[in-house]
TILUMMAR-381886 format. One line per field, with one value per residue (C-alpha): residue in three letters; x, y, z; chain. Coordinates in nm, 4 decimals, always signed. Last residue first. Layout:
BEGIN
aa <- ALA;...
px <- X;...
py <- Y;...
pz <- Z;...
ch <- A;...
% end
This chain:
BEGIN
aa <- UNK;UNK;UNK;UNK;UNK;UNK;UNK;UNK;UNK;UNK;UNK;UNK;UNK;UNK;UNK;UNK;UNK;UNK;UNK;UNK;UNK;UNK;UNK;UNK;UNK;UNK;UNK;UNK;UNK;UNK;UNK;UNK;UNK;UNK;UNK;UNK;UNK;UNK;UNK;UNK;UNK;UNK;UNK;UNK;UNK;UNK;UNK;UNK;UNK;UNK;UNK;UNK;UNK;UNK;UNK;UNK;UNK;UNK;UNK;UNK;UNK;UNK;UNK;UNK;UNK;UNK;UNK;UNK;UNK;UNK;UNK;UNK;UNK;UNK;UNK;UNK;UNK;UNK;UNK;UNK;UNK;UNK;UNK
px <- -9.5134;-9.8559;-10.0071;-10.3142;-10.0766;-10.0192;-9.7033;-9.7460;-9.9356;-9.7097;-9.3927;-9.5959;-9.7931;-9.3627;-9.1921;-9.4800;-9.3938;-8.9988;-9.0730;-9.3078;-9.1441;-8.7848;-8.9850;-9.0854;-9.4392;-9.7389;-9.9210;-10.0750;-9.7516;-9.4946;-9.7836;-9.8710;-9.4504;-9.4668;-9.7066;-9.4767;-9.2023;-9.4071;-9.5058;-9.7921;-9.9794;-10.2894;-10.3673;-9.9787;-10.1250;-10.4397;-10.3194;-10.0371;-10.3000;-10.5507;-10.3009;-10.1748;-10.5380;-10.5939;-10.6642;-10.9019;-10.7729;-11.0123;-11.0762;-11.3806;-11.1338;-11.2677;-11.4023;-11.0580;-11.1565;-10.9782;-11.0992;-11.0743;-10.9955;-11.1805;-11.5100;-11.4380;-11.2566;-11.3307;-11.1099;-11.1393;-10.9658;-11.0837;-10.8039;-10.4630;-10.3974;-10.1180;-9.7018
py <- +7.8428;+8.0321;+8.2113;+8.4078;+8.5913;+8.9148;+8.8971;+8.5424;+8.6597;+8.9835;+8.6960;+8.4414;+8.7359;+8.8675;+8.4999;+8.4589;+8.8149;+8.7142;+8.3936;+8.4506;+8.6950;+8.5422;+8.2655;+8.4818;+8.5812;+8.4955;+8.2957;+7.9422;+7.7454;+7.9805;+8.0472;+7.6718;+7.6264;+7.9010;+7.7973;+7.4526;+7.6505;+7.8091;+7.4511;+7.2806;+7.2557;+7.2661;+7.5795;+7.6916;+7.6157;+7.8005;+8.1167;+8.1476;+8.0041;+8.2782;+8.5272;+8.4492;+8.5764;+8.8831;+8.8757;+9.1199;+9.1336;+9.0629;+9.2139;+9.0685;+9.0167;+8.6820;+8.5504;+8.6797;+8.6563;+8.5954;+8.6979;+8.6103;+8.6961;+8.8412;+8.5980;+8.4822;+8.2783;+8.2130;+8.1840;+8.1588;+8.2455;+8.1327;+7.9170;+8.0153;+7.8752;+7.6471;+7.6708
pz <- -1.2196;-1.1569;-1.3746;-1.3169;-1.0166;-1.2150;-1.2242;-1.3844;-1.6852;-1.7627;-1.7364;-1.9606;-2.2566;-2.2366;-2.3473;-2.5373;-2.7527;-2.7518;-2.9106;-3.1668;-3.3096;-3.3042;-3.4828;-3.7658;-3.8167;-4.0661;-3.8560;-3.7859;-3.7550;-3.6126;-3.3561;-3.3029;-3.2467;-3.0062;-2.8064;-2.7832;-2.6619;-2.3337;-2.2541;-2.1734;-1.9051;-2.0677;-1.9215;-2.0797;-2.4532;-2.4141;-2.2326;-2.5410;-2.7935;-2.6745;-2.6365;-3.0676;-3.1192;-2.9036;-2.5571;-2.4088;-1.9952;-1.7159;-1.3585;-1.1502;-0.8533;-0.7757;-1.0816;-1.2708;-1.6363;-2.0041;-2.2258;-2.6202;-2.9883;-3.1704;-3.2422;-2.8969;-2.6794;-2.3103;-2.0711;-1.6322;-1.3585;-1.0681;-0.9626;-1.1119;-1.4483;-1.4640;-1.6026
ch <- A;A;A;A;A;A;A;A;A;A;A;A;A;A;A;A;A;A;A;A;A;A;A;A;A;A;A;A;A;A;A;A;A;A;A;A;A;A;A;A;A;A;A;A;A;A;A;A;A;A;A;A;A;A;A;A;A;A;A;A;A;A;A;A;A;A;A;A;A;A;A;A;A;A;A;A;A;A;A;A;A;A;A
% end
């Protein structure tokens, strides 16, 4: 997966912001969402994001897998991520 052209990601002290430079719309991202977006943007699989989240946060693997899958699905539907 890759970010569509014209999508910018910036980290902040509260997580991050994903900006669609073409439409001007943006998404606020929490810390775990930033991990997912950064991981997928570099071409790595969603499982790599799950691994990072489980290693960095007190969360069960099944919950991390579900959350990563849901965010990935929503980003693809919004045409922010390209499969």
